[in-house]
N, C-alpha and C positions, 0 to 999 in steps of 0.2 A: 409523475414529475419529481424532480428533485429539491422542487420549490425554495426555500431561504437558501439550500447548500450551493446550489447552481449559483456556477462563477457567473456574473453580467459579463455580457459582452465588452471588451474595453476595460474589465475590471483592475484597476490599477490599487498601490499598498497607498491608503487612506493616511495624509500625513500628519493630519488634525488628531485623527483619533491615534497614530501611535505618538505623537506629543505628550497626549493628556494620557493615556494609560497603552502603552506599548505592551506590555506583558499581557493585561486584559485583551487586548483588540487581536495578538497574538493566539491567544485560547480561541479567540472566538473563531479565528480563520481555520485554525485546525480540527476543531470541533466540524465545523464546515463541511473541511477534505472529508473527514471520516464519513459524517453523512452521506455525501457524492458517493465516494468510493461503496459503503454500504448501498445505494441505491444504483448501483451499476452507470454513473453519473462520473466516467473515469476522467473525459476533458476537464472537468471542472474542478476536479481531485485533485489531479496534477498543477492547475494552473492555480488555484488555492495554495497546496503546498509550497508551489514555488513562489508565494507573495508571500509565504512566512521569514524564509532562508533568510532576510537580510536582519529578522527580528530576534535569529537564534541566539545571538553572542548577549542577548536581553535578557531571555528567558533560564537563563543555566542549566543545569543540568535537573530537569522537571519531566513529570509525566507528558506535557504535552508538548514541552520539546523534543523526547524521544516519539510521542505520535507522529511528530511531523515528520521523523528521520523514516520513518515505518511508510506512513503515508506518502510521502515523497518517490520513496523507494517503489511500492508496490504499483503506484498511478504509472511511474515509470515503464515498468515490466508489460503492466497492462495496456498503456498506451502505445508502447514498442511493437505490441504486436499487427495493430494496425495502421501502423508509420508507414510511409516510403522507407527504402531502403538508406535514404542519406539522410534522413530526421530518425531511420532508427540507429542507425551507426550512432548519432550526435547524443538520443537517448541513453544510449548504452554507456558513451564514457560521461555522461553524467552521472549515472548510476552507479560507474565504479567506488566512488568516497564516500557515497549514503552506504551501500551494501558492508563494506569496508565497517565503517562506524558500527553497524549492527551487526558483523561478526563479531567484532571486538567485546563489544558490550553482550553480546550472547555465551561467549566465551567466560565471562566472568559474574553473570547474572540468568544462566539458562531457564528460570523459573522467569524473568520478565523479557527477557528477549529471544529466547528459545523459537517459540513459536513464530515469531516474526521472521528472526533468521530460517527457518523451515520453508517458510510460504514465499521468500526472496529466491532463494535458494530453486525453490520448486519452479518457480517464475522462468527463472534466469535457466535450467535444464530445458523445459518448454523452448524458449526462445534459442536457443543452440541446435535443438532439434533432438536431444539424447533425450528422448520418450522412454524408454526403463527406468534409465534416474528421475526425469519430471514425474512420472507417476509413484514412485516410491518414495519421493523425497514428499508430494501432496500426501501421500497415506502418514507419514511423519508429521508434518505440520498439523494436520488435523488432530491425531492424538495427543501431539503435546499442545495444540490451544484446549482440546477440553481436561488433559491432565492437569494443566496449571489453571486452571478456572479465567480460561479468557474467551468469554461467550462470544466477544467480535470478531477474536482471532480467528477462532473455529469455526465462525459463520462464514466470512472470508477464506478461510482453506476449503471449505465445502466448495462454495459458490465456485472459486478458481479450481477446482480439481474438476466440479462439473461440466465448466467452458472446454478445460482440456480434453476429458473423455468424449464431448459432443464432438471439440474439431476433430478427435479420431476415429469417428463415426460408432461411439459405442455408446448411443442413444441412452441405451438403459441404465447403466453406468453413471449417465450426467444422471438421469432423473433421480437414482438414489443419493449423489452426493448434492441435487437441491436439497431434497425430502431434510438428509441431515443438516441442511444449513439453515432450515428455521427453527 
């Protein structure tokens, strides 16, 4: 169970918390989105990342704001996999500006944003059905996450690679990637 990380049914932006401490409340929501993602609760991760979006202008360029972009993009990619075709199309449109933001920042600061960019691109390749590209990009995301000392990025890349390989019928590879995620 995702516990405190899970989005509550019908949860909306808490305007009282936003008025008293918008930045703190935004950080709280971003960390809940990350926890939900690490626990595999993608609907909650997406909902919480979306809740933070109106607060981004107040958060300036900070780690929490950047993490929100990553959580938003990754949750969109993961949720699009299970979505109906029309919902998937809308999610892919929503993803474009967020993925572009991550790509721009990865070009400027690859140590910080490179692992995120590689994972988002791997997920996009999987969604597009370009399997050789997806497999190679998952490998890149795993390697870059480890290389740049980002344990949660590495773990998420390993877990997503495991899901990808399991979906391709490669159970042994999926098990190996899950082991790497721990």
